Every structure is written in structure tokens, then in C-alpha cells.
C-alpha angles and dihedrals in degrees: 000000000000119000115259114244112214120220090208116125087219089062090054092047090050092055099039118081102193102282126239132279126237092210096062111087144122128211130190109193116164117195127207110269095034099289121143138204099210131202094253095059100036092094107179140354144141122248106258115281116232131182143176116224123232131229112209115214116190118213125173096329096319131094125225116196116216119197110254134185131318122255131191123207124214113272121229126195130185115228126203109229120226139184104226143015124032095331093059089068096049096085091043092046091052091048090049092048093051092044090054089052089054121357115228095222107024097039092220136113122245115249109287096004098100093072105355135063093063115152138218110230124193124207123190132190107210131211116244091213117084139148115257111278094013130104118250119261125250117255098180132010128187128179118204111209124204098016121184131164120255104167142018110199124226123268106230119217122197126172090204095054115115134183094011140118127217117259133170135187133238124196121209130195117205138179100231143325133245111208112204101226094177093072096067125067130185127233092273093051097254116140110251110243095037096085119132114228115215118245114260109258120231119227 
């Protein structure tokens, strides 16, 4: 017999623990030469998208899908521009990094920049619940390994624009990610990612 699903709002409240917030995050993104994209100026981004390809196998009019290989899409972040302090150097540091990968005028790469000088960037999704005086916990943490810059987006100017701040995008290519599965725990205290899947029964 299937479990009854109650329509009571109290049932929903009893099974919902407050949700998470998209505006609570932390990013550590070191740039070659000592630059930094800090949490305060990394304005918006998605957690990196990952996928596993599929291999279709046709058999007697039906298709079976076999798991294939992993693929990682480029990662784009939006950066809040600023006029002084650390943030003022972000746009210049990104330009310098990309120029060392391929110089605008000389059409060469700086020593070591063709394959080296790739960073490891860490992205965290933070909890919005925290005890007074303590830092919020980490809900999700992903490390991007082998980061290098592919694109610096345009900065759009508009004389008619009102009540807006300047932002620009940066697109990063990376080799792979390492999700930290020990940071998140389920309601019963088990570490997510350590579940045991039951063996498939044979009929």
C-alpha cells in the first residue's frame, strides 16, 4: 500500500527545514601574480555544471543507455567592478593573465603560461543559519582544478542607464572538479555520498 501524502500545511512545515539561499556563498580564486577574485566582488555565478555522457545501444527496437564519460562545461562568473582597493585590480589582473597566455602584440605565451600557472579555485555554498558570533557552515563545496581564463566579457556603457553598477563576466576552463562530500550531512547525521545502494534484485 502506498504511503498517504497529506495536504496539510503542517505536514509540509514538518518536513521543510528552511531551505537554502542563493546569495550566501564564498569563493577563493587566486590569480597568477598574486591577484585575487574575492567573495565580495564575485557577484553571481552557478555552481559548476557536470554531466556524464550516455552511450545508446539499440537492441530489438529498444534503446539501452550505458553511462559514458564525464564532461565539464566552461564556468562563467559575474564580477562586480570597483574603483579602488583589491577589486580595482581584478579586471587588470584578468587582462594580464590572458595576455600572458597569448600576448596581444607579440602573439606568444609567457614562459610557463602555455600549460602552467593554472589555479585551483574553491567555491562554497554557505548556510544562512548560524549561532550568534559564529561563521555560517558550508552546505556545498566544490574545488575546480586546473583553472585558466578563456574569456573576459565586455563592460557595457550606457549614458541612459540609471540605478545600476558595472559588472563584467569571466569564463574559466578547468580540468575537473572535486566536490567535498564530507561537508554536507543529511537529517539523520549520515554524510551525504556514503550511502549504500541496495543490490538489484533478480526476478
